[in-house]
RODO-2510 file (C-alpha; in nm, 4 decimals, decimal comma):
residues 223
     n   res          X          Y          Z
     1     m    15,5444     8,2885    11,0807
     2     h    15,3594     8,0072    11,2679
     3     i    14,9928     8,0097    11,2446
     4     d    14,7727     7,8559    11,5236
     5     s    14,5718     7,6371    11,3148
     6     s    14,2931     7,6035    11,6275
     7     t    14,2770     7,9901    11,6601
     8     l    14,2154     8,0466    11,2622
     9     s    13,9158     7,7740    11,3063
    10     v    13,7805     7,9418    11,5971
    11     q    13,7985     8,2859    11,4041
    12     v    13,6646     8,1561    11,1136
    13     t    13,3420     7,9742    11,3072
    14     c    13,2909     8,3136    11,4655
    15     q    13,2832     8,4928    11,1544
    16     s    13,0370     8,2429    10,9832
    17     g    12,8284     8,3155    11,3151
    18     f    12,8162     8,6551    11,2700
    19     y    12,7171     8,6109    10,8715
    20     t    12,4340     8,4188    10,9739
    21     h    12,3345     8,6622    11,2230
    22     i    12,3551     8,9634    10,9386
    23     m    12,2008     8,7440    10,6588
    24     e    11,8889     8,7276    10,9408
    25     q    11,8905     9,1012    10,9048
    26     c    11,8424     9,1002    10,5348
    27     e    11,5744     8,7935    10,5438
    28     l    11,3676     9,0366    10,7946
    29     s    11,4301     9,3578    10,5630
    30     k    11,3132     9,1475    10,2689
    31     e    10,9912     9,0300    10,4405
    32     m    10,9571     9,4038    10,5375
    33     a    10,9799     9,4840    10,1673
    34     t    10,7259     9,2436    10,0780
    35     h    10,4784     9,3604    10,3476
    36     l    10,5268     9,7367    10,1883
    37     e    10,4399     9,5886     9,8465
    38     r    10,1139     9,4396     9,9830
    39     f    10,0226     9,7762    10,1460
    40     m    10,0872     9,9688     9,8554
    41     r     9,8740     9,7305     9,6341
    42     t     9,6055     9,6973     9,8804
    43     g     9,6104     9,9579    10,1346
    44     e     9,5962     9,7056    10,4285
    45     g     9,6530     9,8744    10,7523
    46     e     9,7684     9,5082    10,8934
    47     a    10,0529     9,5449    10,6575
    48     v    10,1492     9,8817    10,8047
    49     e    10,1115     9,7292    11,1775
    50     s    10,3472     9,4219    11,0339
    51     l    10,6070     9,6639    10,9278
    52     r    10,6371     9,8316    11,2698
    53     q    10,6505     9,5059    11,4461
    54     l    10,9387     9,3722    11,2075
    55     e    11,1055     9,6927    11,2566
    56     s    11,1072     9,6032    11,6226
    57     a    11,2341     9,2923    11,5708
    58     g    11,5155     9,4111    11,3757
    59     m    11,6208     9,6525    11,6600
    60     g    11,6666     9,2976    11,8536
    61     l    11,8643     9,1551    11,5822
    62     r    12,0689     9,4733    11,5331
    63     e    12,1766     9,4275    11,9158
    64     r    12,2446     9,0788    11,9381
    65     n    12,4645     9,1149    11,6179
    66     m    12,6456     9,3977    11,7692
    67     e    12,7467     9,1905    12,0681
    68     a    12,8166     8,9065    11,8424
    69     l    13,0558     9,1038    11,6834
    70     r    13,1958     9,2855    11,9767
    71     l    13,3088     8,9105    12,0712
    72     a    13,4064     8,7792    11,7378
    73     p    13,8450     8,7337    11,7040
    74     v    13,8461     8,9683    11,3972
    75     s    14,0526     9,2495    11,2935
    76     p    13,9543     9,6070    11,3532
    77     a    13,9306     9,6890    10,9779
    78     d    13,6840     9,3583    10,9298
    79     r    13,5313     9,4649    11,2604
    80     e    13,4348     9,8113    11,1180
    81     e    13,3138     9,6916    10,7762
    82     n    13,0773     9,4108    10,9201
    83     h    12,9704     9,6801    11,1859
    84     r    12,8549     9,9218    10,9010
    85     a    12,6959     9,6777    10,7112
    86     c    12,4841     9,5920    11,0116
    87     l    12,3687     9,9306    11,0739
    88     t    12,3087    10,0028    10,7099
    89     i    12,0664     9,7238    10,7094
    90     e    11,8821     9,8532    11,0100
    91     t    11,8551    10,1954    10,8250
    92     i    11,6617    10,0289    10,5395
    93     q    11,4237     9,8625    10,7873
    94     n    11,3565    10,2303    10,9664
    95     q    11,3122    10,3841    10,5994
    96     l    11,1045    10,1062    10,4827
    97     r    10,8391    10,1144    10,7755
    98     a    10,8732    10,5285    10,7316
    99     i    10,7492    10,5123    10,3998
   100     a    10,4437    10,2975    10,4571
   101     e    10,3700    10,5138    10,7534
   102     e    10,3601    10,8239    10,5718
   103     m    10,1288    10,6834    10,2923
   104     e     9,9219    10,5579    10,5410
   105     v     9,8664    10,9101    10,7340
   106     l     9,8335    11,0849    10,3658
   107     e     9,5964    10,8246    10,2576
   108     m     9,8438    10,7938     9,9334
   109     r     9,7829    10,5255     9,6989
   110     a    10,0969    10,3989     9,5147
   111     d    10,1482    10,4686     9,1610
   112     w    10,3399    10,2476     8,9096
   113     h    10,6729    10,4209     8,9743
   114     m    10,6692    10,3515     9,3429
   115     l    10,5579     9,9605     9,2854
   116     e    10,8441     9,9473     9,0366
   117     m    11,0935    10,0586     9,2920
   118     v    10,9427     9,8567     9,5775
   119     v    10,9664     9,5218     9,3735
   120     r    11,3305     9,6133     9,2930
   121     l    11,4153     9,6552     9,6193
   122     r    11,2684     9,3527     9,7349
   123     h    11,4920     9,1875     9,4607
   124     a    11,7870     9,3796     9,5724
   125     l    11,7496     9,2558     9,9299
   126     e    11,7088     8,9007     9,8075
   127     l    12,0478     8,9584     9,6515
   128     l    12,2235     9,0793     9,9610
   129     s    12,0512     8,8016    10,1894
   130     s    12,2316     8,5351     9,9257
   131     g    12,5613     8,7031     9,9383
   132     f    12,5406     8,6911    10,2952
   133     h    12,4505     8,3446    10,2906
   134     k    12,7333     8,2534    10,0400
   135     l    13,0071     8,3966    10,2751
   136     l    12,9070     8,0971    10,5218
   137     a    13,0474     7,8342    10,2526
   138     t    13,1689     7,9880     9,9453
   139     p    13,2592     8,3489    10,0247
   140     v    13,4308     8,4165     9,6907
   141     a    13,0753     8,3460     9,5240
   142     a    12,9592     8,6327     9,7034
   143     i    13,1429     8,8746     9,4494
   144     d    12,8730     8,7867     9,1996
   145     e    12,5715     8,8924     9,4370
   146     a    12,7629     9,2129     9,5208
   147     e    12,7994     9,3137     9,1433
   148     a    12,4394     9,2517     9,0753
   149     i    12,3715     9,4823     9,3513
   150     f    12,5421     9,7478     9,1904
   151     a    12,3646     9,6788     8,8726
   152     w    12,0506     9,7009     9,0462
   153     r    12,1638    10,0274     9,2086
   154     r    12,1683    10,1870     8,8558
   155     a    11,8414    10,0519     8,7652
   156     v    11,6675    10,2205     9,0905
   157     e    11,8445    10,5524     8,9933
   158     k    11,6958    10,5362     8,6326
   159     s    11,3430    10,4534     8,8115
   160     y    11,3847    10,7507     9,0407
   161     r    11,4683    10,9795     8,7343
   162     s    11,1775    10,8449     8,5545
   163     s    10,9239    10,8858     8,8427
   164     m    11,0431    11,2612     8,8749
   165     v    11,0042    11,3416     8,4842
   166     h    10,6814    11,1848     8,5305
   167     l    10,5680    11,3845     8,8031
   168     l    10,6970    11,6975     8,6259
   169     q    10,5174    11,6459     8,3239
   170     a    10,1570    11,5377     8,5076
   171     d    10,2023    11,8658     8,6658
   172     a    10,2595    12,0757     8,3654
   173     h     9,9600    11,9181     8,1791
   174     t     9,6976    11,9908     8,4583
   175     p     9,5363    12,3146     8,5642
   176     a     9,7444    12,5403     8,7739
   177     p     9,5932    12,4703     9,1677
   178     d     9,3982    12,7453     9,3094
   179     l     9,6081    12,8174     9,6120
   180     q     9,3013    13,0196     9,7331
   181     t     9,1161    12,6712     9,8114
   182     p     9,1829    12,4089    10,0395
   183     s     9,1634    12,1536     9,7335
   184     g     9,4326    12,3597     9,5526
   185     m     9,6443    12,3460     9,8650
   186     r     9,5728    11,9557     9,9227
   187     q     9,6703    11,9279     9,5541
   188     v    10,0078    12,0841     9,5730
   189     f    10,0682    11,9253     9,9293
   190     h    10,0273    11,5989     9,7619
   191     l    10,2421    11,6666     9,4758
   192     f    10,5397    11,7548     9,7020
   193     k    10,4584    11,4304     9,9416
   194     r    10,4379    11,2162     9,6139
   195     q    10,7985    11,3707     9,5490
   196     e    10,9311    11,2754     9,8889
   197     i    10,8031    10,9220     9,8490
   198     y    11,0232    10,8748     9,5563
   199     q    11,3345    11,0241     9,7113
   200     h    11,2593    10,7973    10,0141
   201     f    11,3135    10,4740     9,7659
   202     r    11,5949    10,6669     9,6064
   203     a    11,7742    10,6940     9,9631
   204     i    11,6990    10,2874    10,0453
   205     g    11,8732    10,2385     9,7126
   206     l    12,1519    10,4105     9,8084
   207     e    12,1689    10,2256    10,1449
   208     i    12,1517     9,9132     9,9591
   209     g    12,4431     9,9986     9,7351
   210     k    12,6098    10,0480    10,0307
   211     a    12,5680     9,7002    10,2113
   212     g    12,6694     9,5728     9,8725
   213     r    12,9962     9,7536     9,8651
   214     y    13,0480     9,6006    10,2274
   215     l    12,9225     9,2732    10,1051
   216     h    13,2180     9,2953     9,8033
   217     g    13,4645     9,4146    10,0503
   218     i    13,4367     9,1247    10,2944
   219     a    13,4002     8,8785    10,0025
   220     l    13,7533     9,0272     9,8432
   221     q    13,9126     8,9144    10,1614
   222     f    13,8924     8,5490    10,0935
   223     t    14,0095     8,5859     9,7377
***
């Protein structure tokens, strides 16, 4: 079968353009993780506002990327995989903002489990951004980043389990709260909200793992 090299060139160029766009989404997500870490360490309200603004910018990137993907001459399977990766990264951005807002409203200070998870999360987003960047020039090399994200995903799961064990142990070694008093009710409420923040981080880890699988699948197409 004859392959039109000019058409192939256009297709590769369009795909590369889209990978540049999705890499920008990853870079923005990494910046959001940096602001979340700053908020957790300092409690600065400006960091939360920065997260809101970056999430808004992320929605604009997603809309632009969806249009670029719609116009790209790629197969339906490729289009679907890239589409899911794009939406997954937007979900990550939404969850990063939600964590900061929830902690701000509750005046909750981060513990070392949360800080450990946000640092690992930022590192994973760096891997994801690097992986999509490699799709521009050396696509097969992106497999290494995808596999590193899989290893990171297991580490985050361990962090989550450790945080839950620590939370339950701390609860076991403190006096039972008096549920007839406002302070006792607040103690129970904050216990459940801390558990919820841990679960938010775990959910982000799952989304990054999904994005890593999409990256892996795209890179394998070039082998």
